[in-house]
Structures are given as C-alpha cells and as structure tokens.
NUKETOR-885365 format. One record per residue (C-alpha): residue in three letters; x, y, z negated; residue number from 1. Coordinates in steps of 0.2 Angstrom, whole numbers, plus 2048, in hexadecimal, padded with zeros to 3 digits. Example, Ala and Ser with C-alpha at 12.3 -4.5 7.8 and 13.67 -1.06 7.14 Angstrom:
2
+------+-----+-----+-----+-----+
| rest |  xx |  yy |  zz |  nr |
+------+-----+-----+-----+-----+
|  ALA | 83E | 7EA | 7D9 |   1 |
|  SER | 844 | 7FB | 7DC |   2 |
+------+-----+-----+-----+-----+
***
This chain:
120
+------+-----+-----+-----+-----+
| rest |  xx |  yy |  zz |  nr |
+------+-----+-----+-----+-----+
|  UNK | E02 | 2DE | 74E |   1 |
|  UNK | E0B | 2EE | 750 |   2 |
|  UNK | E0C | 2F5 | 762 |   3 |
|  UNK | E1C | 2F2 | 76B |   4 |
|  UNK | E24 | 301 | 773 |   5 |
|  UNK | E33 | 301 | 77E |   6 |
|  UNK | E3E | 311 | 77E |   7 |
|  UNK | E49 | 313 | 78D |   8 |
|  UNK | E55 | 322 | 78B |   9 |
|  UNK | E68 | 324 | 78E |  10 |
|  UNK | E69 | 330 | 77F |  11 |
|  UNK | E6B | 326 | 76F |  12 |
|  UNK | E65 | 335 | 764 |  13 |
|  UNK | E55 | 336 | 76E |  14 |
|  UNK | E53 | 323 | 76C |  15 |
|  UNK | E56 | 324 | 759 |  16 |
|  UNK | E49 | 333 | 757 |  17 |
|  UNK | E3C | 32A | 761 |  18 |
|  UNK | E3F | 31A | 758 |  19 |
|  UNK | E3C | 322 | 747 |  20 |
|  UNK | E2C | 32B | 74E |  21 |
|  UNK | E26 | 31A | 754 |  22 |
|  UNK | E29 | 311 | 743 |  23 |
|  UNK | E20 | 31F | 73B |  24 |
|  UNK | E11 | 31B | 746 |  25 |
|  UNK | E12 | 308 | 741 |  26 |
|  UNK | E1A | 303 | 752 |  27 |
|  UNK | E27 | 2F6 | 756 |  28 |
|  UNK | E34 | 2FF | 760 |  29 |
|  UNK | E40 | 2F8 | 76D |  30 |
|  UNK | E4D | 302 | 776 |  31 |
|  UNK | E57 | 302 | 786 |  32 |
|  UNK | E66 | 30C | 78B |  33 |
|  UNK | E62 | 30E | 79D |  34 |
|  UNK | E55 | 30A | 7AA |  35 |
|  UNK | E5C | 2F9 | 7AF |  36 |
|  UNK | E5D | 2F3 | 79D |  37 |
|  UNK | E4C | 2FA | 79A |  38 |
|  UNK | E44 | 2F1 | 7A9 |  39 |
|  UNK | E4B | 2E0 | 7A3 |  40 |
|  UNK | E45 | 2E3 | 791 |  41 |
|  UNK | E34 | 2E9 | 797 |  42 |
|  UNK | E31 | 2D9 | 7A1 |  43 |
|  UNK | E37 | 2CE | 793 |  44 |
|  UNK | E2D | 2D5 | 785 |  45 |
|  UNK | E1E | 2DD | 78E |  46 |
|  UNK | E1D | 2EC | 783 |  47 |
|  UNK | E0C | 2F5 | 77F |  48 |
|  UNK | E14 | 306 | 785 |  49 |
|  UNK | E24 | 30B | 78D |  50 |
|  UNK | E2C | 31C | 78A |  51 |
|  UNK | E38 | 31F | 799 |  52 |
|  UNK | E44 | 32D | 79B |  53 |
|  UNK | E45 | 334 | 7AC |  54 |
|  UNK | E58 | 33A | 7AD |  55 |
|  UNK | E63 | 32B | 7AB |  56 |
|  UNK | E72 | 325 | 7B3 |  57 |
|  UNK | E72 | 316 | 7BF |  58 |
|  UNK | E5F | 314 | 7C0 |  59 |
|  UNK | E54 | 323 | 7BC |  60 |
|  UNK | E43 | 322 | 7B4 |  61 |
|  UNK | E39 | 324 | 7C4 |  62 |
|  UNK | E42 | 315 | 7CC |  63 |
|  UNK | E40 | 30B | 7BC |  64 |
|  UNK | E2E | 30F | 7BB |  65 |
|  UNK | E2B | 30A | 7CD |  66 |
|  UNK | E35 | 2FA | 7CC |  67 |
|  UNK | E2B | 2F5 | 7BC |  68 |
|  UNK | E1B | 2F8 | 7C5 |  69 |
|  UNK | E21 | 2EE | 7D4 |  70 |
|  UNK | E26 | 2E0 | 7C9 |  71 |
|  UNK | E15 | 2DF | 7C1 |  72 |
|  UNK | E16 | 2E9 | 7B1 |  73 |
|  UNK | E04 | 2F1 | 7AF |  74 |
|  UNK | E06 | 2F8 | 79E |  75 |
|  UNK | E07 | 30B | 79A |  76 |
|  UNK | E17 | 313 | 79F |  77 |
|  UNK | E1A | 325 | 799 |  78 |
|  UNK | E28 | 32E | 7A2 |  79 |
|  UNK | E31 | 33C | 797 |  80 |
|  UNK | E3E | 349 | 79A |  81 |
|  UNK | E43 | 35A | 796 |  82 |
|  UNK | E3F | 35F | 7A8 |  83 |
|  UNK | E30 | 36B | 7AB |  84 |
|  UNK | E1F | 361 | 7AA |  85 |
|  UNK | E18 | 36A | 7B9 |  86 |
|  UNK | E26 | 364 | 7C4 |  87 |
|  UNK | E26 | 352 | 7BF |  88 |
|  UNK | E14 | 34D | 7BC |  89 |
|  UNK | E12 | 349 | 7CF |  90 |
|  UNK | E22 | 33F | 7D1 |  91 |
|  UNK | E1D | 336 | 7C1 |  92 |
|  UNK | E0C | 331 | 7C7 |  93 |
|  UNK | E14 | 32C | 7D8 |  94 |
|  UNK | E20 | 320 | 7CF |  95 |
|  UNK | E12 | 318 | 7C6 |  96 |
|  UNK | E13 | 320 | 7B5 |  97 |
|  UNK | E04 | 321 | 7AA |  98 |
|  UNK | E09 | 333 | 7A5 |  99 |
|  UNK | E17 | 33F | 7A2 | 100 |
|  UNK | E1D | 347 | 792 | 101 |
|  UNK | E29 | 355 | 790 | 102 |
|  UNK | E37 | 353 | 783 | 103 |
|  UNK | E37 | 355 | 774 | 104 |
|  UNK | E29 | 348 | 771 | 105 |
|  UNK | E1E | 34B | 762 | 106 |
|  UNK | E16 | 33F | 756 | 107 |
|  UNK | E05 | 345 | 75C | 108 |
|  UNK | E09 | 342 | 76E | 109 |
|  UNK | E0F | 331 | 76A | 110 |
|  UNK | E00 | 32D | 760 | 111 |
|  UNK | DF5 | 332 | 76E | 112 |
|  UNK | DFD | 326 | 77A | 113 |
|  UNK | DFE | 318 | 76E | 114 |
|  UNK | DEC | 319 | 76B | 115 |
|  UNK | DE9 | 318 | 77E | 116 |
|  UNK | DF5 | 30A | 780 | 117 |
|  UNK | DED | 300 | 772 | 118 |
|  UNK | DDB | 302 | 778 | 119 |
|  UNK | DE0 | 2FC | 78A | 120 |
+------+-----+-----+-----+-----+
***
C-alpha cells in the first residue's frame, strides 16, 4: 500500500509541485487548502505523513500541528516554510512537529522523511 501523505498549504502551486514529487515517490497524496481543512482531513484519513505549511490564513501551521497532537494524531508532522530554519526549528518542536523543512522541498528530503514515516 502506498504511503498516504497530506499536504496542507494555502498556495495551490506548492501543493501541485509537492503532489507531483510525492507521486514520483510512489505515494498517495491528499491536499488541504488551510489548517482547518487539513486538521479535518488528517483526522479522517490518518495519513502516514503530514507536510504542513506554517504561514497560512485563519489557522497557521503551528496551531494546526498543536491541535492535531491534542486530538491524538501521533504520526509524523513536518512543518515547512520559506522562513529561516534556525528561527523556526524551536517553535516547530514546541508545537509538536517531528521536524522542519525550509522551502523549497526537494525529492531527497521528502524521500528521507517518507523512509522514516514508513518504518515507524
């Protein structure tokens, strides 16, 4: 069975590019336009990995991550953003994220995290 990966990002171009990368890596991608929708989908499908943008309207990635953890989601959540890695890593961990990736996401980075998610 292909790993299910949820992409949560308000930018349709980022979702499209990430979805294409995931398909190249033999994953089953799902997508959400914002944190609120992402939270609902994640709790419904229980993906193997969540890629969660930080900068989104209504509910940012930190809040979405924290709410998912509070509601029992224990799978890997990778926060990603164009923000500098050094400034965001601590906040990402405090919100319950597994890790932080700076945009743009590469196929190699995705592959690394997918390997980790599948072996958990």
